[in-house]
N, C-alpha and C positions, 0 to 999 in steps of 0.2 A: 807721826800723824797716822791715824787709822784710815782705812779705806772709806768708811762711811763718811768721815769728815771731809776727805778729799773730794768725794762726790758732791756733798752738800754745799761745799764752798766754791764749786765750779759754776760755770754758766754754759749756755748753749747758743750756738750760731746756726742760723738756718741757711743751708746750702742746697738750693733747688729742692726744697721741701724735706731735706734730711737734717735732723738735729745733730750738730757736731759739738761734742763736749770740749771745753777748754778751761784753763785757769790762767788768770792774768794778775800779776802784782805790779803796780805802777810806781816807779821811783824816779826814773830818768828817761830821757828821750831814746837812748839806745837800749835795745831789748836783748836779753839772753833767750834765745829760742831753743827749746828742748825738744828733740825729735826721738821718739821711741822706736822700738823694733817689734819683731814677730816672736811669739804670738801674744805679747803682753800689751802694755799701755803706758800712758804718761805717768801713771802711778809709780812706775819704776823709779822716778826721780824724787819720790816723796821724802827720802832721807836727806836730800841736799837742798830741798826747796826753800826752807826758811832761811838758811844761810845765804843762798843766792839772792833771795828777795831782799835781804838786808844790804846788798851791795848794788843791785841794779834792778831795772824792770825785768820781769821774767814771764815768759809765755810758754805754756805746754798745752798740747791738744791731743785728742785721740783721733787717729785717722779713721776714715770710713771702714767699718768692719771690725774695729778694735775698741776695747775698753767700754766706755759709757756712750760712745757715739752710735749712730744708726748702723744696723747690720743688714741692709736689704739683700734679698736673694738675687735681684736683677741688676745690681750695680756693676759697672765696668771696672773691675778691680785691677787697674793698671797703675804703674808708677806715675804715668802722665796725669791721670785723673786725680790721684792723691795730691800731686803737686798743684793741680788746678784748685783743689779745695784749700790747700794751705795759702795760696796766693789770694784767694777770695777772702779768707779769714784775716790776713794781714791788711788787705785793703779796707775791709770793714772796720778794723780797729785802728786804722790810719797809722800803721807802723811803717817807718821808712828806713830804719837801720837795724840790722840784726847781727848778733854774735851767736853762731850756731854751736850747740853742743849736741852731737848726734850719736846714736847707738844702733848697731845692727841694720835693719831695713832703713832706719833714719839716715844712715850713711848713703844709701842708694838714692834716697830722696834728695839729699844734699848734692850728690853728683849731678842729678838732673837740674837742680837749681843753678849749679855752676854752668852747665851747658846752656841754659836759658839766659843766664847773665851774659854769656859770650854773644848771644843772638839779640841782646838788648830787649829781652822779653820780660824783665822784672821791673816792678814799680817801686822796688826797695833795693838797698845796697847790702851786700854781705860784707860785714866789717872784719870778721875773723871766723875761723872754723876750728873746732876741737872735736876730733873723732874719738869715740870709744870703740870697743870691739865690734867688728862687722865685716862681712865678706865683700871687700871692694873688688876683688878679681874672681871671676867665676872659676878659673882654673885652680884656685887655692881653696875654694869653699869645700868644707867637709861636713855636709849635712848629717844630722843624726837620723836614725832609722825612721822615726815618726815623720820627719820632713820628707824622706824618700817615698814613704807610702802615700802621704798626702798629695804629692805631685804626680803620682801614678794614676792610671785610669780608675783605680779603686779608691782614690782619695776621697771622693764624695761620701762613700760608705764608711770609710775609716773615721772621717771627721764626725759623722753623726753618732757612731758607735763607741768612740773613744771613752773609756771609763775615767772616773776621777783619779783612780790610782795610776793608770797608765799615763795620764797627763802629768801628774806630779813626778813620776819616775823619769819620764822623758826630759822634763825640765831640769830635774836634779843633775842630769848628766853633764850639763853645760856649766854648772857652777864649780868653783874650786872645792877641793876636798875639805879644806879648813874653813870655808865660808858658805856653807849650805844654809838656805833659808830655814827658819824655824817651822814647826808644824802649822802655826797660825799664819805665817807668811805664805806658805804654800797654799793654804786655804784662800787667802786673798787673791793670789794669782789665778786660782781656779775660778773664783767668784766673778772676777772681771772677764775672764775668757768666756764664761757661760752666760754672762749678761746679754739680754736680747737674743738668746738662743744662738750664741756665737758658734757653736759646734757646726751648725748647718752650712756655714760659709768658709770654714777653715781651709778647705781645699782650694778655694778661689783666692784667698789671701796669699797662699804660697807660690802663686804664679810668678812672683817677682824673681824667683830663682831662674826660670827660663828667660825672663826679660834680661837678666844680667848677661846672659850669653848672647842674646840677640842684639842688644845695644851696647856691647862691650866697647866698641870703638868710640862711641859717643861719650860714654860715662867715664871710661878710663882716660880717654883723651882730655876730657875736661879737668880731671883730677891732676893729670900731668902738667897742664897749662895754668893751673890756678896760681894767682899771685898774692892772694890775701894772707895775712898772718895765719899760721897753721900749727897745731900741735896734735899729736896722736898719743892717747893714753890707752895702753893695751894690757889686759890680763893674760899673762903668758900661759896659764893653765887651761885656757879655753880650747876644747877639742875642735870647735868649729872655725874659729878665726883667731888663734893665739900666736904662738911662736912662728909657725910656718907662714902666717900672713905677713908678719913684720919682715921676715926675710924677703918675701916677694915685693913688698912695698919698697924696701930699700933698693931692690933691683930696678923697679920700674919708675920710681919717683925719687931718684937719688939726691936731688937738691933739697928735699924736705927732710931735714935731719933732726927736727925737734920731736923725738919719740921717747915717751916715758914707759918703761917696761915694769910691770908689777908682778912680782913672784907670788905664788900661792893664791892668785886671784883668777877667776874664770871669766865667763862671757859677760857678766854684769858688773863691771868695776864700780859703777855708781851706787849699786845696791850692796855689793860685797865689801867694798872698801871706801865708803862715802867720805871719810875724813881725808884720806889721801887724795881722792879725786878732787875734792874741794880745794885742798892745798895747791894742787898742781894747776887747777883751772884758775884759781885766784892769781897765782903766780903768772900764768899766761896772760891774763887780762890786766895785770898790774894793779890788782886789788890788794889792799892790806888784809892779812888773814885774821886781824883782830876785830 
């Protein structure tokens, strides 16, 4: 599926005057909820969308500041507000049960959802969770240079001035050596990032890195206490959250042993190895692969 079609086939939800882009395929009561990461969008899941939609209802959305959603300069870009937006969207769509497939920053969003579930602050139930690569623990996160600059005092300037070539070069570093995007796919990543002048707020989106440290007790604790069915699919060649993350996960969450390790795959398993991710996700959800 091409980016243009992904956009045209989506819808918008109004959140306090902000248009939030989402795609929904309805097949059953329980919904596979796809959560994207930084700095990309829900389009990351386009290679597995049709297959997932053939098995269950599927929902993907672009967080505020990402993809085809609004990118206001004055929004409070915190994890808590992003989760508020997600809860409002699920309420609007009357979704009561979700099976989460999350990547990167989407994992942090899920950790906050788990914390709110413990506080009885959700109007829906989390039926299962499947994580893809993402920095669950601030002490193991290895940001690339562009992320370090964005979160620095000069981040606002870097975000505005980052060239198309620098964006592509930085993104390429987190993919596996054998699973790099094509030139056309890099252009699509760039187009989504630049949509609605996304450069101007990139330094605000990256603040979640500081939040992970500040709210570590809340978010790591929720992860350690979760009791829903769980699987972790990890691309080991990821320099940000690959092999070293899995090692730390096993230390801190030893009772969660369902971990799938993918060799020669980087930070975006669902994009780099979609067939394998589908196979392992279907297996996890007890779906037939046919």
